[in-house]
MIPA-534360 format. One record per residue (C-alpha): x, y, z; residue in three letters. Coordinates in Angstrom, 3 decimals, decimal comma. Example, Ala and Ser with C-alpha at 12.3 -4.5 7.8 and 13.67 -1.06 7.14 Angstrom:
2
+----------+----------+----------+-----+
:        X :        Y :        Z :   r :
+----------+----------+----------+-----+
:   12,300 :   -4,500 :    7,800 : Ala :
:   13,670 :   -1,060 :    7,140 : Ser :
+----------+----------+----------+-----+
***
This chain:
129
+----------+----------+----------+-----+
:        X :        Y :        Z :   r :
+----------+----------+----------+-----+
:  -27,614 :  -28,105 :  -18,077 : Unk :
:  -26,075 :  -24,890 :  -17,488 : Unk :
:  -25,807 :  -22,188 :  -20,379 : Unk :
:  -22,053 :  -19,891 :  -20,439 : Unk :
:  -22,931 :  -16,734 :  -21,567 : Unk :
:  -20,851 :  -14,894 :  -24,091 : Unk :
:  -19,266 :  -12,716 :  -20,674 : Unk :
:  -18,659 :  -15,906 :  -18,526 : Unk :
:  -16,341 :  -16,985 :  -21,297 : Unk :
:  -14,898 :  -13,566 :  -21,463 : Unk :
:  -14,421 :  -13,281 :  -18,038 : Unk :
:  -12,926 :  -17,185 :  -17,814 : Unk :
:  -10,971 :  -16,281 :  -20,987 : Unk :
:   -9,328 :  -13,122 :  -19,400 : Unk :
:   -8,769 :  -14,589 :  -16,057 : Unk :
:   -6,708 :  -17,325 :  -17,843 : Unk :
:   -4,746 :  -14,434 :  -19,777 : Unk :
:   -4,056 :  -12,702 :  -16,483 : Unk :
:   -2,663 :  -15,898 :  -14,670 : Unk :
:   -0,367 :  -16,818 :  -17,951 : Unk :
:    0,831 :  -13,275 :  -18,301 : Unk :
:    1,577 :  -13,103 :  -14,381 : Unk :
:    3,759 :  -16,378 :  -14,416 : Unk :
:    5,215 :  -15,917 :  -17,555 : Unk :
:    6,645 :  -12,833 :  -16,372 : Unk :
:    7,588 :  -14,242 :  -12,857 : Unk :
:    4,696 :  -11,743 :  -11,249 : Unk :
:    2,508 :  -13,315 :   -8,603 : Unk :
:   -1,023 :  -13,400 :   -9,437 : Unk :
:   -1,634 :  -12,122 :   -6,153 : Unk :
:    0,473 :  -10,421 :   -4,632 : Unk :
:    0,166 :  -10,498 :   -0,065 : Unk :
:   -0,356 :   -6,978 :    1,111 : Unk :
:    3,203 :   -6,418 :    3,954 : Unk :
:    1,670 :   -7,923 :    7,117 : Unk :
:    4,705 :   -6,355 :    9,433 : Unk :
:    6,212 :   -2,876 :    9,243 : Unk :
:    9,853 :   -4,885 :    8,386 : Unk :
:    7,851 :   -6,031 :    5,024 : Unk :
:    6,221 :   -2,687 :    4,335 : Unk :
:    9,816 :   -0,561 :    4,976 : Unk :
:   11,614 :   -3,294 :    2,126 : Unk :
:    8,453 :   -2,439 :   -0,477 : Unk :
:    8,882 :    1,010 :    0,199 : Unk :
:   12,374 :    1,391 :   -0,010 : Unk :
:   12,315 :   -0,308 :   -3,227 : Unk :
:   11,056 :    2,030 :   -4,975 : Unk :
:   14,020 :    4,339 :   -5,211 : Unk :
:   16,133 :    1,424 :   -6,563 : Unk :
:   13,919 :   -0,437 :   -8,329 : Unk :
:   15,445 :   -1,612 :  -11,644 : Unk :
:   13,062 :   -3,623 :  -13,360 : Unk :
:    9,294 :   -3,887 :  -14,171 : Unk :
:    8,700 :   -6,151 :  -11,582 : Unk :
:   10,539 :   -4,647 :   -8,704 : Unk :
:    8,893 :   -1,175 :   -9,533 : Unk :
:    5,499 :   -2,652 :   -9,320 : Unk :
:    6,101 :   -4,589 :   -5,921 : Unk :
:    7,193 :   -0,633 :   -4,822 : Unk :
:    3,742 :    0,385 :   -6,023 : Unk :
:    1,880 :   -2,131 :   -4,562 : Unk :
:    2,796 :   -0,633 :   -1,117 : Unk :
:    2,813 :    2,561 :   -2,013 : Unk :
:   -0,962 :    2,710 :   -2,655 : Unk :
:   -1,274 :    0,176 :    0,543 : Unk :
:   -0,387 :    3,189 :    2,265 : Unk :
:   -2,389 :    5,751 :    0,270 : Unk :
:   -5,575 :    3,141 :    1,072 : Unk :
:   -4,812 :    3,440 :    4,680 : Unk :
:   -3,805 :    7,045 :    4,941 : Unk :
:   -7,506 :    7,996 :    3,241 : Unk :
:   -9,032 :    5,993 :    5,662 : Unk :
:   -7,307 :    7,717 :    8,897 : Unk :
:   -8,395 :   11,050 :    6,855 : Unk :
:  -11,786 :   10,028 :    6,319 : Unk :
:  -11,985 :    8,966 :    9,962 : Unk :
:  -10,763 :   11,613 :   11,615 : Unk :
:   -7,742 :    9,699 :   12,634 : Unk :
:   -5,282 :   12,211 :   10,574 : Unk :
:   -5,687 :   15,553 :    9,612 : Unk :
:   -3,273 :   16,363 :    6,519 : Unk :
:   -3,230 :   19,756 :    4,953 : Unk :
:   -4,239 :   20,354 :    1,623 : Unk :
:   -1,411 :   19,644 :   -1,081 : Unk :
:    0,360 :   16,937 :    0,664 : Unk :
:    0,444 :   14,292 :   -2,117 : Unk :
:    1,059 :   10,834 :   -1,984 : Unk :
:    5,147 :   11,117 :   -2,169 : Unk :
:    4,850 :   12,554 :    1,120 : Unk :
:    2,709 :   10,606 :    2,559 : Unk :
:    4,946 :    7,761 :    1,552 : Unk :
:    8,128 :    9,798 :    3,355 : Unk :
:    6,585 :   10,102 :    6,444 : Unk :
:    5,776 :    6,369 :    6,696 : Unk :
:    9,157 :    5,458 :    5,400 : Unk :
:   10,580 :    8,384 :    8,040 : Unk :
:    8,840 :    6,484 :   11,251 : Unk :
:    9,445 :    3,039 :   10,366 : Unk :
:   13,202 :    4,137 :   10,181 : Unk :
:   13,037 :    5,913 :   13,624 : Unk :
:   11,309 :    3,416 :   15,394 : Unk :
:   13,333 :    0,184 :   14,530 : Unk :
:   12,108 :   -1,863 :   17,274 : Unk :
:    8,563 :   -1,615 :   16,155 : Unk :
:    9,426 :   -3,478 :   12,731 : Unk :
:    7,876 :   -6,721 :   13,670 : Unk :
:    4,438 :   -4,455 :   14,194 : Unk :
:    1,653 :   -4,876 :   11,852 : Unk :
:    1,981 :   -2,588 :    8,646 : Unk :
:   -1,178 :   -0,906 :    8,916 : Unk :
:   -0,789 :   -0,135 :   12,629 : Unk :
:    2,708 :    1,743 :   12,043 : Unk :
:    1,504 :    3,057 :    9,109 : Unk :
:   -1,250 :    4,721 :   11,024 : Unk :
:    1,442 :    5,335 :   13,705 : Unk :
:    3,266 :    7,657 :   11,208 : Unk :
:    0,366 :    9,351 :    9,986 : Unk :
:   -0,734 :   10,194 :   13,858 : Unk :
:    2,562 :   11,321 :   14,458 : Unk :
:    3,299 :   13,869 :   11,504 : Unk :
:   -0,732 :   14,860 :   11,200 : Unk :
:   -2,196 :   14,752 :   14,305 : Unk :
:   -6,095 :   16,161 :   14,461 : Unk :
:   -6,544 :   19,092 :   16,509 : Unk :
:   -8,936 :   18,190 :   19,453 : Unk :
:  -11,968 :   20,303 :   19,892 : Unk :
:  -10,483 :   22,566 :   22,626 : Unk :
:   -8,104 :   23,381 :   20,385 : Unk :
:   -9,495 :   24,848 :   17,499 : Unk :
+----------+----------+----------+-----+
***
């Protein structure tokens, strides 16, 4: 027979409360990440016109999604942006890329984020330094 611990009960109760709260407020418990440039563009543009908490939450998740890809791109040496570039500027760079390339909006969102960052913040090659 399996004994329940206090921690196990707390986790179960916390998960149940989270799901109940999400359902009560009409928020999906697990939001899907944007899979295409079209979806990402919609979610990023929602930040400027969000009228309620749900829209703001969806938009901020998209911003964090872009920020995560940007961090990885910089960490791996694919993109090099100057010190002081903030999350809002990265969002604007990606959004500009998506707006400037409507023919690519059906492409995978991570690829488009990376392309936007590479176009705006290319790393210098060793022979250029």
